[in-house]
N, C-alpha and C positions, 0 to 999 in steps of 0.2 A: 729441361727438354721434358720429360714423360711428365709434369706439370702443366704444360704447354701441348701433346697428346692427348692427355686427358677434359681438359676442357671443351677439343675443337672437337672431340666423339662421342663429348656428353653433350654437345649442343647438334647435332647433327638425327637428323631424324629419318630412320629404318623405314625403308620405303621397297623392302625388298621384293625380286616378283610375287605376286602374284598361284597360293599352290592351284591349279587350275583339275587336279585330277580331288580332288576331294568334293568332294555334298555336303551340304549342313544343312541340314532342313531347322530354322529358327523360326517356323511355329509353322500352323499344319497350311499352313496356304504362303509361309515365305520360303526356298531355295534357299543355295546359297552356293556358287560351281559357276565358273569361272568358264568352265568345258561348256556347261547347260545355255549357258548364259550367247556366247556364241552362238553354239547350234540352235539357238533358237531367235536368232536375226537371222541365221540364211536358212533357213525354213520359211520363211513367211511367205505370206501371198499363196494362205491356205482358200480351201476350197470355202470352209464356213468362216467364212474372215465378218470380225465386228470391228464397230466402231467407237471410240475412245476420244466420246461426248465433252470431259468435262473429268479434269482435279482438284478436290480441296481439300485441308490441312485441317482438322480438328483436335487443336492441342496436338502428342507429339499421335492421332491418325493420320493415314493417307487412307481417304476416302478417291475411287475412281470408277467413274458411272462411264457404263458405257451401253450400246446397243445392241444385242445379237449375244449368245449363248444359251445355258438352259435352266445353270443355280449357280450362285455364286461356290460355292460348294468347286465347285471341279475347275472354279482360275488360280491358274501360281499369279503369282511373286518370283523371278529372278534375278537376284541381287550376281554382281561379277568380283561381287568381296571391295572394293573399293571405294572412295572414297576419296572427291577431292576437294583436297582442304586450300589452295592457296586463291583465292578469290576470283573467281566465286564461286566463291563453299556448294559440291553440290552429291547427286548419288544420278546414278541410273539403274534404271530397274525394268523388267521387261517383264510385260504384262500377257500369259499362256494361259488358252483354254484347253483343256481337255472334251476331248468331245466323244472318248467310249461307248458312252449313254447314249451316242444317236438324239439328243431333249435337245440337238440344235437350232433355235427359233431369231431368226432374225433380227426382228421388231420387238422383240424383250428388251426391254432397260431395267440396269439391275446398278448395282451400289457395292466394287469390293475396298471391302477394307483391309489394311492391313499395319497393322503398329511397327512403325518406322523407333521403334525404342529397341526394338529386337536388331536391328540395322547399328542405329549410334550410341550404342552403351552407356555409354559419358558425359553423351554433345549434353548443353548444359543448354545448349537457344536455336532450337530447332527449328525455329523458324529464322535462321538468318543459312540455311539451305535454298538450292534448287535443285528442286526432287524432277528428274527428263523420266519420260514413262511412254517405255518406246511398244508397239502393240508389233504381241509376236504374232500373228497373222496374217496383215499387209504393209504394204510400210506406211506407218505412220507415228511421229513420234509431237509427245503436248512434255510441258516447261510450266513447274505450277515452281514463280518464284515469292523471294520473301514479301512480299506486298499479298500477296493473293494474286494478285492475278493470271494470267494462265498463257501460253503461248506457244500455239502450232509453227513448227516446222516441218 
């Protein structure tokens, strides 16, 4: 009986609740926080809204092309700490712009990059994941598929 119990618990995946109170800085422009992620989604439709134009992955770097903003350094990716590991595997990120510098330019095109290894530390096949980028300034979502194509939603 003990052996059966040990085997069944060893095969279970521990998908416990995500700690919603912790804010972790994974990189200068990558934050992990379920609370911040949810707040960013609730606070969309800002007066300084940008447009996500394209998403590409180059090795372990996700590159998001946007129109609108002042500088790349003022954009932040917010991850809720979840990884969808069942098929299709995926990661959701909210992209927010901090206009505290007052430099928002609607026509400025920028490429914002983030290192995916900071999220998927031990992943061997980053190309197998879908990456969902949600616009933090308005309702817009783009998905980068494993084959490199981009889908709007």
